[in-house]
C-alpha positions as CSV (number, residue, x, y, z in Angstrom):
1,M,-5.3,-17.6,-40.8
2,N,-6.9,-14.3,-42.0
3,T,-10.5,-14.6,-40.8
4,P,-10.7,-17.3,-38.0
5,P,-13.8,-19.5,-38.0
6,S,-16.5,-18.6,-35.5
7,H,-15.9,-21.7,-33.4
8,L,-12.4,-20.5,-32.7
9,I,-13.5,-17.2,-31.3
10,P,-14.2,-17.4,-27.5
11,S,-17.7,-16.4,-26.4
12,R,-16.3,-14.6,-23.4
13,S,-13.1,-12.4,-23.1
14,A,-12.5,-12.6,-26.8
15,K,-9.8,-10.0,-26.5
16,R,-7.6,-12.6,-24.8
17,A,-7.7,-14.8,-27.9
18,T,-4.8,-14.9,-30.4
19,F,-4.3,-16.8,-33.6
20,D,-0.6,-16.0,-33.8
21,A,1.3,-19.2,-34.7
22,G,4.2,-18.3,-32.5
23,S,2.0,-17.9,-29.4
24,I,0.2,-21.2,-30.1
25,Y,3.5,-23.1,-30.8
26,S,5.1,-21.8,-27.6
27,I,2.3,-23.1,-25.4
28,L,2.1,-26.4,-27.2
29,D,5.9,-26.9,-26.8
30,E,5.8,-26.2,-23.1
31,A,2.8,-28.4,-22.3
32,L,3.5,-32.2,-21.9
33,F,-0.2,-33.3,-22.2
34,C,-3.3,-32.5,-24.0
35,T,-6.9,-33.7,-23.8
36,M,-8.5,-35.2,-26.9
37,S,-12.3,-34.8,-27.0
38,F,-14.7,-36.5,-29.4
39,A,-18.1,-38.0,-29.7
40,M,-18.8,-41.7,-30.2
41,D,-22.2,-43.5,-30.1
42,N,-23.8,-40.2,-29.1
43,R,-21.6,-40.0,-26.0
44,P,-18.8,-37.5,-25.2
45,F,-15.3,-38.7,-24.5
46,S,-12.2,-36.8,-23.3
47,I,-8.9,-38.6,-23.1
48,P,-5.7,-37.1,-21.7
49,T,-2.5,-38.1,-23.6
50,S,1.1,-36.9,-24.2
51,F,1.8,-35.2,-27.5
52,V,4.5,-33.3,-29.4
53,R,4.4,-30.5,-31.9
54,Y,6.5,-30.7,-35.0
55,E,6.2,-27.8,-37.5
56,D,2.4,-27.2,-38.0
57,K,1.1,-30.4,-36.6
58,I,0.9,-32.2,-33.3
59,Y,1.4,-35.9,-32.9
60,I,0.1,-38.5,-30.5
61,H,0.6,-42.3,-30.4
62,G,-1.0,-45.3,-28.8
63,S,-1.4,-49.1,-29.1
64,V,-2.9,-50.3,-32.4
65,G,-5.5,-52.1,-30.1
66,S,-6.5,-49.0,-28.3
67,H,-10.3,-48.4,-28.7
68,F,-9.7,-44.6,-28.4
69,I,-7.0,-44.6,-31.1
70,R,-8.9,-46.8,-33.4
71,E,-11.9,-44.6,-33.2
72,I,-10.2,-41.2,-33.9
73,E,-8.0,-42.6,-36.6
74,K,-11.2,-42.9,-38.7
75,G,-11.0,-39.2,-39.2
76,I,-13.9,-38.1,-36.9
77,P,-13.8,-34.5,-35.7
78,V,-11.8,-34.0,-32.5
79,C,-11.3,-31.0,-30.2
80,I,-7.8,-30.9,-28.6
81,T,-7.2,-28.7,-25.6
82,V,-4.1,-27.7,-23.6
83,M,-3.8,-25.4,-20.5
84,L,-0.9,-24.1,-18.6
85,T,-1.7,-22.4,-15.2
86,D,0.7,-19.6,-14.2
87,A,-1.0,-18.1,-11.1
88,L,-4.1,-18.0,-9.0
89,V,-5.7,-14.6,-9.1
90,I,-7.0,-13.7,-5.6
91,A,-9.4,-10.8,-5.5
92,K,-11.2,-9.0,-2.7
93,S,-14.4,-10.8,-3.7
94,A,-14.7,-14.5,-4.4
95,F,-16.8,-13.5,-7.5
96,S,-13.7,-11.7,-8.9
97,F,-11.3,-14.6,-8.4
98,S,-9.6,-15.8,-11.6
99,V,-6.5,-17.7,-13.0
100,N,-3.6,-16.5,-15.1
101,Y,-3.3,-19.1,-17.8
102,R,-2.2,-19.9,-21.4
103,S,-4.4,-22.3,-23.3
104,V,-4.8,-23.7,-26.8
105,V,-7.9,-25.1,-28.5
106,I,-7.5,-27.1,-31.8
107,F,-10.2,-28.5,-34.1
108,A,-8.9,-31.2,-36.4
109,K,-9.2,-34.7,-37.8
110,A,-6.6,-37.4,-37.4
111,E,-4.1,-38.2,-40.1
112,K,-2.7,-41.7,-39.6
113,I,1.0,-41.9,-40.2
114,E,1.8,-45.2,-42.1
115,N,5.4,-44.7,-43.1
116,P,7.7,-46.5,-40.6
117,E,10.4,-43.8,-40.8
118,E,7.8,-41.0,-40.2
119,K,6.5,-43.0,-37.2
120,L,10.0,-43.4,-35.8
121,A,10.6,-39.7,-36.2
122,A,7.4,-39.0,-34.2
123,F,8.7,-41.3,-31.5
124,E,11.9,-39.4,-31.4
125,W,10.3,-36.0,-31.2
126,L,8.0,-37.1,-28.3
127,T,10.8,-38.8,-26.4
128,D,13.1,-35.8,-26.7
129,K,10.3,-33.5,-25.5
130,I,9.7,-35.6,-22.4
131,T,13.5,-36.1,-21.7
132,P,15.5,-33.7,-23.9
133,G,18.5,-35.6,-25.4
134,G,17.1,-38.9,-24.3
135,W,16.4,-40.6,-27.7
136,D,20.0,-41.4,-28.5
137,Y,20.6,-42.7,-25.0
138,L,17.9,-45.3,-25.1
139,R,17.7,-48.8,-26.6
140,P,16.5,-48.4,-30.2
141,V,12.8,-49.0,-30.9
142,T,12.3,-52.3,-32.7
143,P,10.3,-52.8,-35.9
144,S,7.9,-54.9,-33.9
145,E,7.3,-52.1,-31.5
146,T,6.7,-49.7,-34.3
147,K,4.1,-52.0,-35.9
148,K,2.3,-52.3,-32.6
149,T,2.0,-48.5,-32.3
150,T,-0.3,-46.1,-34.1
151,V,0.9,-42.5,-34.7
152,L,-1.7,-39.8,-35.5
153,A,-1.0,-36.3,-36.7
154,F,-3.4,-33.3,-36.3
155,S,-3.1,-30.1,-38.3
156,L,-2.9,-26.8,-36.5
157,A,-4.8,-25.0,-39.2
158,E,-7.7,-24.4,-36.9
159,A,-6.1,-23.5,-33.6
160,S,-6.4,-20.5,-31.3
161,A,-4.7,-19.5,-28.0
162,K,-6.2,-17.7,-25.1
163,I,-4.1,-16.0,-22.4
164,R,-4.8,-14.2,-19.2
165,T,-2.1,-12.3,-17.3
166,G,-2.0,-9.6,-14.6
167,M,-3.6,-8.8,-11.3
168,P,-7.2,-9.1,-10.2
169,K,-9.9,-6.9,-11.6
170,D,-11.9,-5.9,-8.5
171,E,-15.0,-3.9,-8.6
172,E,-14.3,-0.2,-8.1
173,E,-16.2,-0.1,-4.8
174,D,-14.1,-3.0,-3.4
175,L,-10.7,-1.4,-4.0
176,E,-10.6,0.3,-0.6
177,L,-11.6,-2.8,1.4
178,P,-9.0,-4.0,3.9
179,I,-8.8,-7.4,2.1
180,W,-5.6,-8.7,0.6
181,S,-5.6,-9.2,-3.2
182,G,-3.0,-10.2,-5.7
183,I,-1.7,-13.3,-7.3
184,I,-0.2,-16.6,-6.1
185,P,2.3,-17.8,-8.8
186,L,2.3,-21.5,-9.6
187,E,5.2,-23.4,-11.0
188,T,5.6,-26.9,-12.4
189,K,9.1,-28.2,-12.4
190,R,11.1,-31.4,-12.7
191,L,12.6,-32.7,-9.4
192,T,15.6,-35.0,-8.8
193,P,15.2,-38.3,-10.7
194,I,14.6,-41.4,-8.6
195,P,16.1,-44.7,-9.9
196,D,14.2,-48.0,-9.8
197,E,15.8,-51.2,-8.4
198,S,17.6,-52.1,-11.7
199,S,19.2,-48.6,-12.0
200,L,20.6,-48.1,-8.4
201,K,24.2,-48.7,-9.6
202,I,23.9,-46.9,-12.9
203,T,25.2,-43.3,-13.1
204,L,22.5,-40.8,-13.9
205,P,22.9,-39.8,-17.6
206,T,23.7,-36.2,-18.3
207,H,20.5,-35.6,-20.2
208,L,18.6,-36.3,-16.9
209,S,20.9,-34.7,-14.4
210,G,19.6,-31.3,-15.2
211,T,15.9,-32.1,-14.9
212,N,15.7,-30.7,-11.4
213,S,17.0,-27.3,-12.4
């Protein structure tokens, strides 16, 4: 993207924005969920959903009967957002508090995936994102399940990332105040898996045994 469209340029702190594909991809690959925003009947809607990136598109899926899926598969404009929070930024003044974050905003229209093999591939990409190495362990998806599920792809041609890092930016006159300032790092991690009743006697598979590391 040589000259980004104006709607991709943040109105504030534009210097934090980047259109670098590598930066955008790394954020999308780490995030498990996105929010799909769209307008319908002159009302705004925002739906959180899981997603996966493959090459220069992201993919979501849902029931063929889902009102949300049926609406956006028509090709209406959607805005897709992702945010990862890395730290709370604690300043000497509440006015100067902030957050260290990595976010992506995407403007796109849905492309409905009709080919059964492409749909199955999207299921595999998403499954292996949620539980790396899990696809081959699970009972295969049936043709009936594939028919009951809609897969939508969204181009990343109009995407931007915005990133904040570092310490608080206090006002010069506040720097000598005897008030603590700094960052509180945040971390999201997978903990030890908990079996349901049907799996109490089943050995935890190796692809899940490392999810708490």
